[in-house]
C-alpha positions as CSV (number, residue, x, y, z in Angstrom):
1,M,0.0,-0.1,0.1
2,V,1.6,3.5,-1.1
3,V,0.9,6.3,0.9
4,P,0.4,9.5,-1.3
5,L,2.9,12.0,-0.8
6,P,0.7,15.2,0.7
7,H,-0.1,12.5,3.4
8,R,3.5,11.5,4.5
9,P,4.9,13.5,7.0
10,L,8.2,14.5,5.1
11,F,6.2,16.4,2.6
12,R,3.2,17.4,4.6
13,G,4.7,20.6,5.7
14,F,5.8,21.7,2.4
15,Y,2.9,20.5,0.4
16,M,0.4,22.3,2.9
17,S,2.4,25.6,2.5
18,V,2.6,25.6,-1.1
19,S,-0.5,23.9,-1.9
20,I,-2.5,26.4,-0.2
21,K,-1.1,29.1,-2.6
22,L,-3.4,28.4,-5.1
23,H,-2.6,25.1,-6.2
24,A,-5.5,23.3,-5.0
25,G,-3.6,20.0,-4.3
26,D,-1.6,19.6,-7.7
27,P,2.1,18.7,-7.0
28,A,3.2,19.6,-10.3
29,S,2.4,23.2,-9.7
30,A,3.7,22.7,-6.0
31,L,7.1,21.3,-7.6
32,L,7.4,24.3,-10.0
33,E,6.7,26.9,-7.5
34,L,9.5,25.3,-5.2
35,L,12.0,25.3,-8.2
36,D,11.2,29.0,-9.0
37,P,14.1,31.1,-7.6
38,E,12.1,34.4,-7.4
39,Q,9.7,33.1,-4.8
40,N,12.0,31.0,-3.0
41,M,15.0,32.8,-1.9
42,N,14.4,32.0,1.8
43,F,12.3,29.1,1.7
44,L,11.5,27.6,5.2
45,D,11.2,23.7,5.4
46,H,8.2,23.2,7.8
47,Y,9.1,19.7,8.4
48,L,12.7,20.4,9.7
49,D,12.3,24.1,10.6
50,V,15.4,25.2,8.9
51,P,15.5,27.8,6.3
52,I,17.0,26.7,2.9
53,D,18.4,29.1,0.1
54,L,16.6,27.6,-2.8
55,S,17.9,30.4,-5.2
56,K,20.5,27.9,-7.4
57,V,18.1,25.2,-9.4
58,H,21.1,22.8,-9.2
59,R,21.3,22.8,-5.3
60,R,17.2,23.0,-5.4
61,L,17.3,20.0,-7.8
62,K,19.7,18.0,-5.5
63,L,17.8,18.7,-2.4
64,T,14.8,17.4,-4.2
65,L,16.5,14.3,-5.3
66,E,17.6,13.5,-1.5
67,L,14.0,14.0,-0.5
68,I,12.5,11.7,-3.1
69,K,15.2,9.3,-2.2
70,K,14.1,9.4,1.5
71,E,10.4,8.8,0.6
72,I,11.4,5.8,-2.1
73,E,13.3,4.3,1.1
74,I,10.2,4.8,3.2
75,N,7.7,3.5,0.5
76,K,10.0,0.5,0.2
77,I,9.9,-0.2,4.0
78,Q,6.2,0.3,4.0
79,E,5.6,-2.0,1.3
80,S,7.7,-4.8,3.0
81,I,5.8,-4.3,6.0
82,A,2.4,-4.2,4.4
83,K,3.6,-7.5,2.5
84,A,4.4,-9.2,5.6
85,I,1.2,-8.2,7.3
86,E,-0.8,-9.2,4.3
87,E,1.0,-12.8,4.4
88,K,0.5,-13.3,8.1
89,I,-3.2,-12.2,7.8
90,S,-3.6,-14.4,4.7
91,E,-2.1,-17.4,6.5
92,Q,-4.2,-16.7,9.7
93,R,-7.3,-16.3,7.2
94,R,-6.6,-19.6,5.6
95,Y,-6.5,-21.6,8.7
96,L,-9.7,-19.7,10.2
97,L,-11.5,-20.6,7.2
98,N,-10.3,-24.4,7.4
99,E,-11.5,-24.6,10.7
100,Q,-14.8,-23.0,9.8
101,L,-15.0,-25.6,7.0
102,K,-14.5,-28.6,9.3
103,A,-17.1,-27.3,11.8
104,I,-19.4,-26.8,8.8
105,K,-19.0,-30.4,7.8
106,K,-19.1,-31.7,11.3
107,E,-22.4,-29.7,12.1
108,L,-24.0,-31.1,8.8
109,G,-22.8,-34.7,9.1
110,L,-20.5,-34.5,6.3
111,E,-17.3,-35.2,8.3
112,T,-16.8,-38.9,7.4
113,D,-13.0,-39.7,8.1
114,D,-13.8,-41.4,11.5
115,K,-16.9,-43.0,9.9
116,T,-15.3,-44.1,6.6
117,A,-12.5,-45.7,8.8
118,L,-15.1,-47.6,11.1
119,S,-17.0,-48.6,8.1
120,A,-13.9,-49.8,6.1
121,K,-12.9,-51.8,9.1
122,F,-16.3,-53.7,9.5
123,R,-16.4,-54.4,5.7
124,E,-12.9,-56.1,6.1
125,R,-14.1,-58.1,8.8
126,I,-16.8,-59.6,7.1
127,E,-15.1,-60.0,3.6
128,P,-13.6,-63.4,4.4
129,K,-17.2,-64.8,5.9
130,K,-19.1,-63.4,3.0
131,D,-19.7,-66.5,1.3
132,R,-20.8,-68.4,4.5
133,C,-23.0,-65.8,6.0
134,P,-26.4,-65.8,5.7
135,P,-27.9,-63.5,3.3
136,H,-30.4,-61.9,5.6
137,V,-27.4,-61.0,8.0
138,L,-25.4,-59.4,5.2
139,Q,-28.5,-57.1,4.4
140,V,-28.7,-56.1,8.1
141,I,-24.9,-55.3,8.1
142,E,-25.2,-53.1,5.1
143,E,-28.2,-51.4,6.3
144,E,-26.4,-50.8,9.7
145,L,-23.2,-49.6,7.7
146,A,-25.3,-47.0,5.8
147,K,-26.8,-45.9,9.0
148,L,-23.5,-45.6,10.6
149,Q,-22.3,-43.0,7.7
150,L,-25.8,-41.0,8.4
151,L,-25.5,-40.7,12.3
152,E,-23.6,-37.9,14.0
153,A,-20.5,-39.5,15.5
154,S,-21.4,-37.9,19.2
155,S,-24.8,-39.4,19.1
156,S,-25.4,-42.3,21.4
157,E,-27.2,-44.1,18.6
158,F,-24.1,-44.0,16.8
159,N,-22.2,-45.9,19.3
160,V,-25.0,-48.3,19.7
161,T,-24.6,-49.0,16.1
162,R,-21.2,-49.4,15.8
163,S,-21.1,-52.0,18.9
164,Y,-23.9,-53.9,17.0
165,L,-21.8,-53.6,13.9
166,D,-18.7,-54.6,15.8
167,W,-20.8,-57.8,17.6
168,L,-22.0,-58.7,14.0
169,T,-18.8,-58.6,12.1
170,A,-16.8,-60.5,15.1
171,L,-19.0,-63.4,15.1
172,P,-17.7,-66.6,13.5
173,W,-20.6,-66.9,10.6
174,G,-20.5,-70.3,9.0
175,D,-17.6,-71.5,11.5
176,F,-18.9,-74.3,13.6
177,S,-17.6,-77.6,15.1
178,Y,-19.7,-80.8,15.5
179,E,-20.7,-81.4,19.0
180,N,-19.8,-84.6,20.9
181,F,-22.5,-85.7,23.4
182,D,-20.5,-88.6,24.6
183,V,-20.8,-88.4,28.5
184,H,-18.3,-91.1,28.9
185,N,-15.8,-89.4,26.9
186,A,-16.3,-86.2,29.0
187,Q,-15.7,-87.8,32.0
188,K,-12.3,-88.7,30.7
189,I,-11.4,-85.6,29.9
């Protein structure tokens, strides 16, 4: 952000004293008046409060050049400060927007990182048993997985559904052993 010359402290006194004299804020007219030797034999710099003899054009131009160089340095410093501040604000704004997006997704129930991981875990558990699992059980598991995706993670129903799916996928579907009801054999063991 560049501050125009009339608003900078270095030129404020000069600009105000010169622009009042019928220039109505025109910097070119003000500079021409500054360089006019007849009007500025004893120019008083209002910023430094030092009388300056500006009767020689070369000296006047040299002083003007020095003032402009100082203004350029000030401008560069102001630009670097403004750029650093803008970068910090941009980083903070980006962080704030990301946090707001997370909060909105969570509020709408679109945050699916934990839910997706849970669903993937349950699907991995049931995959090896799919061919031995009864079809109606597979249907119940799919319904519960869909329900899990829609529920809010902090709700009690979410925890109940998660526990139910955990129980359904942990059961040994299709794995069984033949029972031996031989009482005499049981006594030996």
